[in-house]
MOPAC internal coordinates of N, CA, C and O (Angstrom, degrees):
PM7 1SCF
backbone

  N    0.0000 0     0.00 0     0.00 0    0    0    0
  C    1.4388 1     0.00 0     0.00 0    1    0    0
  C    1.5255 1   109.80 1     0.00 0    2    1    0
  O    1.2310 1   119.19 1   -48.01 1    3    2    1
  N    1.3229 1   119.16 1   131.99 1    3    2    1
  C    1.4524 1   120.15 1   176.78 1    5    3    2
  C    1.5159 1   110.02 1   -72.25 1    6    5    3
  O    1.2310 1   120.76 1   -32.07 1    7    6    5
  N    1.3069 1   116.16 1   147.93 1    7    6    5
  C    1.4530 1   120.18 1   176.69 1    9    7    6
  C    1.5132 1   108.98 1  -149.44 1   10    9    7
  O    1.2310 1   120.70 1   -31.88 1   11   10    9
  N    1.3148 1   116.26 1   148.12 1   11   10    9
  C    1.4512 1   121.01 1   175.48 1   13   11   10
  C    1.5083 1   111.08 1   133.20 1   14   13   11
  O    1.2310 1   120.65 1   -15.98 1   15   14   13
  N    1.3159 1   116.37 1   164.02 1   15   14   13
  C    1.4478 1   121.28 1  -178.63 1   17   15   14
  C    1.5115 1   111.97 1   -75.44 1   18   17   15
  O    1.2310 1   120.14 1   -10.44 1   19   18   17
  N    1.3381 1   117.33 1   169.56 1   19   18   17
  C    1.4537 1   120.01 1   178.62 1   21   19   18
  C    1.5151 1   110.81 1   -60.20 1   22   21   19
  O    1.2310 1   120.65 1   -23.44 1   23   22   21
  N    1.2999 1   116.36 1   156.56 1   23   22   21
  C    1.4538 1   120.50 1  -179.95 1   25   23   22
  C    1.5148 1   112.82 1    85.22 1   26   25   23
  O    1.2310 1   120.61 1  -171.74 1   27   26   25
  N    1.3384 1   116.44 1     8.26 1   27   26   25
  C    1.4484 1   119.71 1   176.43 1   29   27   26
  C    1.5055 1   115.09 1    87.35 1   30   29   27
  O    1.2310 1   119.63 1   178.12 1   31   30   29
  N    1.3242 1   118.31 1    -1.88 1   31   30   29
  C    1.4552 1   120.96 1   176.53 1   33   31   30
  C    1.5173 1   112.10 1    76.34 1   34   33   31
  O    1.2310 1   121.51 1    11.39 1   35   34   33
  N    1.3055 1   114.71 1  -168.61 1   35   34   33
  C    1.4572 1   120.41 1   179.75 1   37   35   34
  C    1.5087 1   111.32 1    73.15 1   38   37   35
  O    1.2310 1   120.98 1    22.82 1   39   38   37
  N    1.3154 1   115.73 1  -157.18 1   39   38   37
  C    1.4467 1   121.45 1  -178.41 1   41   39   38
  C    1.5140 1   109.45 1  -102.23 1   42   41   39
  O    1.2310 1   120.28 1   -63.24 1   43   42   41
  N    1.3260 1   117.07 1   116.76 1   43   42   41
  C    1.4549 1   121.17 1   178.56 1   45   43   42
  C    1.5083 1   112.46 1   -66.79 1   46   45   43
  O    1.2310 1   120.75 1   148.52 1   47   46   45
  N    1.3351 1   116.17 1   -31.48 1   47   46   45
  C    1.4559 1   120.53 1   175.18 1   49   47   46
  C    1.5138 1   114.32 1    69.06 1   50   49   47
  O    1.2310 1   118.97 1  -173.55 1   51   50   49
  N    1.3333 1   119.57 1     6.45 1   51   50   49
  C    1.4477 1   121.40 1   178.07 1   53   51   50
  C    1.5143 1   113.40 1    67.91 1   54   53   51
  O    1.2310 1   119.89 1  -148.46 1   55   54   53
  N    1.3195 1   117.82 1    31.54 1   55   54   53
  C    1.4610 1   120.44 1  -179.99 1   57   55   54
  C    1.5236 1   109.90 1   -61.11 1   58   57   55
  O    1.2310 1   121.15 1   -30.19 1   59   58   57
  N    1.2993 1   115.41 1   149.81 1   59   58   57
  C    1.4589 1   121.35 1   179.86 1   61   59   58
  C    1.5192 1   109.47 1   -78.59 1   62   61   59
  O    1.2310 1   120.05 1   -41.36 1   63   62   61
  N    1.3267 1   117.50 1   138.64 1   63   62   61
  C    1.4615 1   120.43 1  -177.78 1   65   63   62
  C    1.5246 1   112.89 1  -106.51 1   66   65   63
  O    1.2310 1   120.18 1  -166.75 1   67   66   65
  N    1.3328 1   117.26 1    13.25 1   67   66   65
  C    1.4578 1   119.82 1   176.06 1   69   67   66
  C    1.5153 1   114.05 1    97.33 1   70   69   67
  O    1.2310 1   119.43 1   165.29 1   71   70   69
  N    1.3252 1   118.69 1   -14.71 1   71   70   69
  C    1.4542 1   121.00 1   178.74 1   73   71   70
  C    1.5352 1   108.68 1   -90.22 1   74   73   71
  O    1.2310 1   119.86 1   -43.22 1   75   74   73
  N    1.3390 1   117.87 1   136.78 1   75   74   73
  C    1.4644 1   119.60 1   179.84 1   77   75   74
  C    1.5288 1   110.11 1   -59.90 1   78   77   75
  O    1.2310 1   120.53 1   -51.44 1   79   78   77
  N    1.3273 1   116.60 1   128.56 1   79   78   77
  C    1.4557 1   121.60 1   176.70 1   81   79   78
  C    1.5229 1   114.15 1    69.13 1   82   81   79
  O    1.2310 1   119.97 1  -164.70 1   83   82   81
  N    1.3121 1   117.67 1    15.30 1   83   82   81
  C    1.4681 1   121.62 1  -174.73 1   85   83   82
  C    1.5166 1   108.95 1  -117.42 1   86   85   83
  O    1.2310 1   120.47 1   -54.86 1   87   86   85
  N    1.3336 1   116.71 1   125.14 1   87   86   85
  C    1.4606 1   120.47 1  -179.92 1   89   87   86
  C    1.5163 1   109.34 1  -121.48 1   90   89   87
  O    1.2310 1   120.83 1   -32.23 1   91   90   89
  N    1.3112 1   116.02 1   147.77 1   91   90   89
  C    1.4618 1   120.98 1   176.89 1   93   91   90
  C    1.5170 1   109.50 1   -71.09 1   94   93   91
  O    1.2310 1   120.44 1   -29.93 1   95   94   93
  N    1.3157 1   116.76 1   150.07 1   95   94   93
  C    1.4627 1   118.83 1   176.92 1   97   95   94
  C    1.5210 1   111.53 1   -67.87 1   98   97   95
  O    1.2310 1   121.23 1   -26.18 1   99   98   97
  N    1.3377 1   115.26 1   153.82 1   99   98   97
  C    1.4601 1   120.64 1   175.32 1  101   99   98
  C    1.5267 1   108.25 1   -92.99 1  102  101   99
  O    1.2310 1   120.45 1   -43.21 1  103  102  101
  N    1.3113 1   116.74 1   136.79 1  103  102  101
  C    1.4630 1   122.52 1   178.73 1  105  103  102
  C    1.5181 1   108.76 1  -125.29 1  106  105  103
  O    1.2310 1   120.95 1   -41.82 1  107  106  105
  N    1.3426 1   115.78 1   138.18 1  107  106  105
  C    1.4600 1   120.28 1   176.75 1  109  107  106
  C    1.5241 1   107.91 1  -137.47 1  110  109  107
  O    1.2310 1   120.57 1   -63.20 1  111  110  109
  N    1.3060 1   116.51 1   116.80 1  111  110  109
  C    1.4665 1   121.36 1   177.10 1  113  111  110
  C    1.5193 1   107.87 1   -80.40 1  114  113  111
  O    1.2310 1   120.56 1   -56.55 1  115  114  113
  N    1.3238 1   116.53 1   123.45 1  115  114  113
  C    1.4674 1   121.58 1   177.72 1  117  115  114
  C    1.5187 1   111.79 1   -86.87 1  118  117  115
  O    1.2310 1   120.93 1   137.44 1  119  118  117
  N    1.3347 1   115.82 1   -42.56 1  119  118  117
  C    1.4701 1   119.14 1  -176.54 1  121  119  118
  C    1.5248 1   109.89 1  -159.78 1  122  121  119
  O    1.2310 1   121.36 1   -30.93 1  123  122  121
  N    1.3210 1   115.00 1   149.07 1  123  122  121
  C    1.4619 1   122.36 1   173.55 1  125  123  122
  C    1.5254 1   106.90 1  -129.22 1  126  125  123
  O    1.2310 1   121.13 1   -55.39 1  127  126  125
  N    1.3208 1   115.45 1   124.61 1  127  126  125
  C    1.4592 1   121.54 1   177.64 1  129  127  126
  C    1.5237 1   107.80 1  -116.20 1  130  129  127
  O    1.2310 1   120.51 1   -45.57 1  131  130  129
  N    1.3200 1   116.62 1   134.43 1  131  130  129
  C    1.4640 1   120.10 1  -178.13 1  133  131  130
  C    1.5261 1   110.58 1  -129.14 1  134  133  131
  O    1.2310 1   121.43 1   -46.58 1  135  134  133
  N    1.3250 1   114.87 1   133.42 1  135  134  133
  C    1.4663 1   122.04 1   170.41 1  137  135  134
  C    1.5253 1   105.47 1  -116.08 1  138  137  135
  O    1.2310 1   120.79 1   -87.61 1  139  138  137
  N    1.3228 1   116.10 1    92.39 1  139  138  137
  C    1.4647 1   121.13 1  -174.65 1  141  139  138
  C    1.5202 1   111.87 1   -61.66 1  142  141  139
  O    1.2310 1   120.32 1   144.35 1  143  142  141
  N    1.3391 1   117.00 1   -35.65 1  143  142  141
  C    1.4679 1   119.72 1  -179.43 1  145  143  142
  C    1.5308 1   111.74 1   -63.75 1  146  145  143
  O    1.2310 1   120.60 1   143.48 1  147  146  145
  N    1.3253 1   116.45 1   -36.52 1  147  146  145
  C    1.4663 1   120.77 1  -179.65 1  149  147  146
  C    1.5289 1   112.21 1   -90.64 1  150  149  147
  O    1.2310 1   120.33 1   171.09 1  151  150  149
  N    1.3446 1   116.97 1    -8.91 1  151  150  149
  C    1.4662 1   120.08 1  -178.29 1  153  151  150
  C    1.5170 1   111.96 1    69.85 1  154  153  151
  O    1.2310 1   120.57 1  -149.38 1  155  154  153
  N    1.3315 1   116.51 1    30.62 1  155  154  153
  C    1.4637 1   121.42 1  -175.06 1  157  155  154
  C    1.5135 1   110.99 1  -116.92 1  158  157  155
  O    1.2310 1   121.30 1   -41.11 1  159  158  157
  N    1.3353 1   115.11 1   138.89 1  159  158  157
  C    1.4614 1   122.36 1   174.90 1  161  159  158
  C    1.5265 1   107.13 1  -128.73 1  162  161  159
  O    1.2310 1   120.74 1   -44.63 1  163  162  161
  N    1.3325 1   116.20 1   135.37 1  163  162  161
  C    1.4620 1   121.96 1   174.39 1  165  163  162
  C    1.5233 1   106.89 1  -116.38 1  166  165  163
  O    1.2310 1   120.82 1   -51.65 1  167  166  165
  N    1.3289 1   116.04 1   128.35 1  167  166  165
  C    1.4597 1   121.31 1  -179.56 1  169  167  166
  C    1.5225 1   108.15 1  -120.81 1  170  169  167
  O    1.2310 1   120.67 1   -55.82 1  171  170  169
  N    1.3319 1   116.32 1   124.18 1  171  170  169
  C    1.4586 1   122.33 1   174.55 1  173  171  170
  C    1.5206 1   106.53 1  -105.77 1  174  173  171
  O    1.2310 1   120.64 1   -58.60 1  175  174  173
  N    1.3505 1   116.38 1   121.40 1  175  174  173
  C    1.4638 1   118.91 1  -175.33 1  177  175  174
  C    1.5147 1   111.55 1  -147.74 1  178  177  175
  O    1.2310 1   121.09 1   -22.27 1  179  178  177
  N    1.3346 1   115.51 1   157.73 1  179  178  177
  C    1.4628 1   123.69 1   177.80 1  181  179  178
  C    1.5152 1   108.85 1  -111.86 1  182  181  179
  O    1.2310 1   120.92 1   -37.94 1  183  182  181
  N    1.3073 1   115.84 1   142.06 1  183  182  181
  C    1.4587 1   121.57 1   175.09 1  185  183  182
  C    1.5145 1   109.58 1  -131.34 1  186  185  183
  O    1.2310 1   120.40 1   -34.82 1  187  186  185
  N    1.3253 1   116.84 1   145.18 1  187  186  185
  C    1.4627 1   121.14 1   178.85 1  189  187  186
  C    1.5138 1   109.24 1  -149.77 1  190  189  187
  O    1.2310 1   121.12 1   -28.15 1  191  190  189
  N    1.3132 1   115.47 1   151.85 1  191  190  189
  C    1.4517 1   120.83 1   178.18 1  193  191  190
  C    1.5177 1   109.99 1  -166.58 1  194  193  191
  O    1.2310 1   120.98 1     4.37 1  195  194  193
  N    1.3176 1   115.73 1  -175.63 1  195  194  193
  C    1.4565 1   122.33 1   179.38 1  197  195  194
  C    1.5122 1   108.32 1  -119.56 1  198  197  195
  O    1.2310 1   120.58 1   -48.38 1  199  198  197
  N    1.3262 1   116.50 1   131.62 1  199  198  197
  C    1.4647 1   121.09 1  -179.29 1  201  199  198
  C    1.5265 1   110.37 1   -79.10 1  202  201  199
  O    1.2310 1   120.32 1    -6.68 1  203  202  201
  N    1.3271 1   117.00 1   173.32 1  203  202  201
  C    1.4638 1   121.42 1   178.97 1  205  203  202
  C    1.5218 1   111.58 1   -66.06 1  206  205  203
  O    1.2310 1   119.85 1   162.55 1  207  206  205
  N    1.3343 1   117.90 1   -17.45 1  207  206  205
  C    1.4644 1   121.10 1   177.09 1  209  207  206
  C    1.5197 1   111.76 1   -88.16 1  210  209  207
  O    1.2310 1   120.44 1   173.96 1  211  210  209
  N    1.3433 1   116.77 1    -6.04 1  211  210  209
  C    1.4536 1   121.24 1  -179.11 1  213  211  210
  C    1.5212 1   112.93 1    93.60 1  214  213  211
  O    1.2310 1   119.84 1   176.84 1  215  214  213
  N    1.3335 1   117.92 1    -3.16 1  215  214  213
  C    1.4641 1   121.41 1   178.66 1  217  215  214
  C    1.5232 1   110.00 1   -76.26 1  218  217  215
  O    1.2310 1   120.98 1   -29.70 1  219  218  217
  N    1.3133 1   115.73 1   150.30 1  219  218  217
  C    1.4588 1   120.99 1   177.41 1  221  219  218
  C    1.5194 1   109.59 1   -85.29 1  222  221  219
  O    1.2310 1   120.75 1   -44.14 1  223  222  221
  N    1.3118 1   116.17 1   135.86 1  223  222  221
  C    1.4678 1   122.18 1   172.05 1  225  223  222
  C    1.5181 1   107.04 1  -116.44 1  226  225  223
  O    1.2310 1   120.80 1   -52.37 1  227  226  225
  N    1.3209 1   116.07 1   127.63 1  227  226  225
  C    1.4617 1   120.42 1   177.26 1  229  227  226
  C    1.5176 1   108.03 1  -140.59 1  230  229  227
  O    1.2310 1   120.88 1   -36.28 1  231  230  229
  N    1.3201 1   115.92 1   143.72 1  231  230  229
  C    1.4547 1   120.13 1  -179.99 1  233  231  230
  C    1.5223 1   108.81 1  -154.51 1  234  233  231
  O    1.2310 1   121.30 1   -21.49 1  235  234  233
  N    1.3252 1   115.13 1   158.51 1  235  234  233
  C    1.4517 1   122.63 1   173.84 1  237  235  234
  C    1.5195 1   107.14 1  -114.47 1  238  237  235
  O    1.2310 1   120.60 1   -44.36 1  239  238  237
  N    1.3211 1   116.45 1   135.64 1  239  238  237
  C    1.4619 1   122.05 1  -175.29 1  241  239  238
  C    1.5233 1   110.32 1  -123.59 1  242  241  239
  O    1.2310 1   121.05 1   -31.77 1  243  242  241
  N    1.3207 1   115.60 1   148.23 1  243  242  241
  C    1.4687 1   122.31 1   169.16 1  245  243  242
  C    1.5198 1   105.77 1  -127.32 1  246  245  243
  O    1.2310 1   120.79 1   -62.78 1  247  246  245
  N    1.3260 1   116.10 1   117.22 1  247  246  245
  C    1.4631 1   121.23 1   179.62 1  249  247  246
  C    1.5194 1   108.84 1  -109.67 1  250  249  247
  O    1.2310 1   120.78 1   -49.94 1  251  250  249
  N    1.3163 1   116.11 1   130.06 1  251  250  249
  C    1.4557 1   123.66 1   175.93 1  253  251  250
  C    1.5270 1   106.58 1  -110.04 1  254  253  251
  O    1.2310 1   120.45 1   -66.40 1  255  254  253
  N    1.3164 1   116.75 1   113.60 1  255  254  253
  C    1.4619 1   122.23 1  -173.89 1  257  255  254
  C    1.5315 1   109.84 1  -118.66 1  258  257  255
  O    1.2310 1   121.00 1   -46.09 1  259  258  257
  N    1.3265 1   115.69 1   133.91 1  259  258  257
  C    1.4620 1   121.04 1   174.88 1  261  259  258
  C    1.5214 1   107.71 1  -111.71 1  262  261  259
  O    1.2310 1   120.81 1   -50.34 1  263  262  261
  N    1.3269 1   116.05 1   129.66 1  263  262  261
  C    1.4618 1   122.48 1  -177.19 1  265  263  262
  C    1.5237 1   110.06 1  -111.40 1  266  265  263
  O    1.2310 1   121.73 1   -34.99 1  267  266  265
  N    1.3234 1   114.30 1   145.01 1  267  266  265
  C    1.4653 1   121.53 1   170.16 1  269  267  266
  C    1.5214 1   107.06 1  -141.94 1  270  269  267
  O    1.2310 1   120.18 1   -52.89 1  271  270  269
  N    1.3082 1   117.26 1   127.11 1  271  270  269
  C    1.4658 1   123.04 1  -178.75 1  273  271  270
  C    1.5321 1   111.83 1    54.63 1  274  273  271
  O    1.2310 1   120.85 1  -141.80 1  275  274  273
  N    1.3353 1   115.98 1    38.20 1  275  274  273
  C    1.4582 1   121.00 1   176.56 1  277  275  274
  C    1.5163 1   115.44 1    78.01 1  278  277  275
  O    1.2310 1   119.64 1  -173.03 1  279  278  277
  N    1.3307 1   118.30 1     6.97 1  279  278  277
  C    1.4670 1   122.05 1  -179.46 1  281  279  278
  C    1.5222 1   109.79 1  -122.14 1  282  281  279
  O    1.2310 1   120.91 1   -32.84 1  283  282  281
  N    1.3281 1   115.87 1   147.16 1  283  282  281
  C    1.4621 1   120.56 1   175.85 1  285  283  282
  C    1.5202 1   108.25 1   -72.33 1  286  285  283
  O    1.2310 1   120.62 1   -55.84 1  287  286  285
  N    1.3457 1   116.42 1   124.16 1  287  286  285
  C    1.4669 1   120.81 1   179.32 1  289  287  286
  C    1.5257 1   111.37 1  -111.62 1  290  289  287
  O    1.2310 1   120.35 1   167.72 1  291  290  289
  N    1.3353 1   116.94 1   -12.28 1  291  290  289
  C    1.4590 1   120.74 1   176.88 1  293  291  290
  C    1.5215 1   107.88 1  -156.20 1  294  293  291
  O    1.2310 1   121.03 1   -37.88 1  295  294  293
  N    1.3240 1   115.63 1   142.12 1  295  294  293
  C    1.4650 1   120.02 1   179.54 1  297  295  294
  C    1.5211 1   109.44 1  -147.03 1  298  297  295
  O    1.2310 1   121.24 1   -40.78 1  299  298  297
  N    1.3224 1   115.24 1   139.22 1  299  298  297
  C    1.4629 1   122.29 1   174.15 1  301  299  298
  C    1.5173 1   106.70 1  -133.79 1  302  301  299
  O    1.2310 1   120.69 1   -45.30 1  303  302  301
  N    1.3382 1   116.29 1   134.70 1  303  302  301
  C    1.4635 1   120.37 1  -179.22 1  305  303  302
  C    1.5215 1   109.95 1  -123.95 1  306  305  303
  O    1.2310 1   121.27 1   -40.22 1  307  306  305
  N    1.3263 1   115.17 1   139.78 1  307  306  305
  C    1.4576 1   121.99 1   174.24 1  309  307  306
  C    1.5200 1   108.04 1  -119.23 1  310  309  307
  O    1.2310 1   120.67 1   -39.19 1  311  310  309
  N    1.3544 1   116.33 1   140.81 1  311  310  309
  C    1.4530 1   121.31 1  -178.93 1  313  311  310
  C    1.5179 1   108.03 1  -163.02 1  314  313  311
  O    1.2310 1   120.43 1    -7.41 1  315  314  313
  N    1.3399 1   116.79 1   172.59 1  315  314  313
  C    1.4614 1   122.25 1   176.83 1  317  315  314
  C    1.5250 1   107.90 1   -75.83 1  318  317  315
  O    1.2310 1   120.88 1   -79.84 1  319  318  317
  N    1.3272 1   115.92 1   100.16 1  319  318  317
  C    1.4697 1   119.62 1  -174.15 1  321  319  318
  C    1.5231 1   112.66 1   -69.33 1  322  321  319
  O    1.2310 1   119.11 1   154.10 1  323  322  321
  N    1.3161 1   119.30 1   -25.90 1  323  322  321
  C    1.4686 1   120.56 1   178.25 1  325  323  322
  C    1.5271 1   109.53 1   -66.85 1  326  325  323
  O    1.2310 1   120.00 1   133.02 1  327  326  325
  N    1.3221 1   117.61 1   -46.98 1  327  326  325
  C    1.4722 1   120.73 1   177.67 1  329  327  326
  C    1.5272 1   110.35 1   -61.88 1  330  329  327
  O    1.2310 1   120.38 1   138.69 1  331  330  329
  N    1.3310 1   116.88 1   -41.31 1  331  330  329
  C    1.4539 1   121.19 1  -179.84 1  333  331  330
  C    1.5316 1   110.99 1   -64.80 1  334  333  331
  O    1.2310 1   119.98 1   136.44 1  335  334  333
  N    1.3346 1   117.64 1   -43.56 1  335  334  333
  C    1.4626 1   121.41 1   178.74 1  337  335  334
  C    1.5179 1   111.56 1   -62.62 1  338  337  335
  O    1.2310 1   120.28 1   140.90 1  339  338  337
  N    1.3436 1   117.07 1   -39.10 1  339  338  337
  C    1.4635 1   119.87 1   176.82 1  341  339  338
  C    1.5196 1   111.00 1   -60.62 1  342  341  339
  O    1.2310 1   120.46 1   141.53 1  343  342  341
  N    1.3176 1   116.72 1   -38.47 1  343  342  341
  C    1.4646 1   120.91 1   178.15 1  345  343  342
  C    1.5244 1   110.76 1   -62.43 1  346  345  343
  O    1.2310 1   119.98 1   134.57 1  347  346  345
  N    1.3343 1   117.64 1   -45.43 1  347  346  345
  C    1.4633 1   121.66 1  -176.99 1  349  347  346
  C    1.5182 1   113.52 1   -73.26 1  350  349  347
  O    1.2310 1   119.77 1   165.53 1  351  350  349
  N    1.3392 1   118.04 1   -14.47 1  351  350  349
  C    1.4729 1   121.37 1   178.84 1  353  351  350
  C    1.5270 1   112.60 1   -79.85 1  354  353  351
  O    1.2310 1   119.73 1   170.02 1  355  354  353
  N    1.3218 1   118.13 1    -9.98 1  355  354  353
  C    1.4683 1   120.49 1  -179.72 1  357  355  354
  C    1.5172 1   109.36 1   -66.29 1  358  357  355
  O    1.2310 1   120.75 1   -54.29 1  359  358  357
  N    1.3229 1   116.16 1   125.71 1  359  358  357
  C    1.4603 1   121.99 1   177.84 1  361  359  358
  C    1.5260 1   108.10 1   -88.32 1  362  361  359
  O    1.2310 1   120.66 1   -84.34 1  363  362  361
  N    1.3222 1   116.34 1    95.66 1  363  362  361
  C    1.4648 1   121.70 1  -175.79 1  365  363  362
  C    1.5228 1   111.00 1   -60.02 1  366  365  363
  O    1.2310 1   120.00 1   144.66 1  367  366  365
  N    1.3268 1   117.61 1   -35.34 1  367  366  365
  C    1.4637 1   120.63 1  -179.17 1  369  367  366
  C    1.5241 1   112.05 1   -65.49 1  370  369  367
  O    1.2310 1   120.21 1   155.06 1  371  370  369
  N    1.3334 1   117.21 1   -24.94 1  371  370  369
  C    1.4675 1   121.12 1  -178.97 1  373  371  370
  C    1.5201 1   112.83 1   -87.12 1  374  373  371
  O    1.2310 1   119.89 1   171.86 1  375  374  373
  N    1.3189 1   117.81 1    -8.14 1  375  374  373
  C    1.4645 1   121.22 1  -177.69 1  377  375  374
  C    1.5172 1   108.42 1   -95.43 1  378  377  375
  O    1.2310 1   120.93 1   -67.01 1  379  378  377
  N    1.3187 1   115.83 1   112.99 1  379  378  377
  C    1.4612 1   120.47 1  -179.17 1  381  379  378
  C    1.5251 1   109.82 1   -67.41 1  382  381  379
  O    1.2310 1   120.34 1   -48.51 1  383  382  381
  N    1.3120 1   116.96 1   131.49 1  383  382  381
  C    1.4495 1   122.44 1   178.55 1  385  383  382
  C    1.5097 1   113.67 1    79.86 1  386  385  383
  O    1.2310 1   120.18 1  -168.07 1  387  386  385
  N    1.3337 1   117.27 1    11.93 1  387  386  385
  C    1.4620 1   120.24 1  -179.98 1  389  387  386
  C    1.5202 1   110.11 1   -63.66 1  390  389  387
  O    1.2310 1   120.93 1   -37.24 1  391  390  389
  N    1.3120 1   115.82 1   142.76 1  391  390  389
  C    1.4547 1   122.12 1   179.81 1  393  391  390
  C    1.5259 1   107.66 1   -93.59 1  394  393  391
  O    1.2310 1   120.43 1   -55.99 1  395  394  393
  N    1.3060 1   116.78 1   124.01 1  395  394  393
  C    1.4672 1   120.55 1   177.03 1  397  395  394
  C    1.5146 1   108.77 1   -71.43 1  398  397  395
  O    1.2310 1   120.42 1   -38.15 1  399  398  397
  N    1.3298 1   116.81 1   141.85 1  399  398  397
  C    1.4713 1   119.39 1   179.35 1  401  399  398
  C    1.5116 1   111.96 1   -66.05 1  402  401  399
  O    1.2310 1   120.10 1   180.00 1  403  402  401

């Protein structure tokens, strides 16, 4: 069963993705728990990056994934919703020189 956060897991290390001033987010998997009989995987991971305003965004996530026939059929994610909401409130159009994703 596959397990891990998007981007392949591990440490992103802030590698450059080719966009000026744009860095990939860093990911660190803390723990992976698997219940093979139930087809369930729980992944606890941290993600961090820099917004278009230069502010740091960091969050800790817990993903509960249910697999059937090698595919995710159900997923639930927990995270710090206040930090996440602050990230989504950034008005990219108002930031001069912002890099489009």
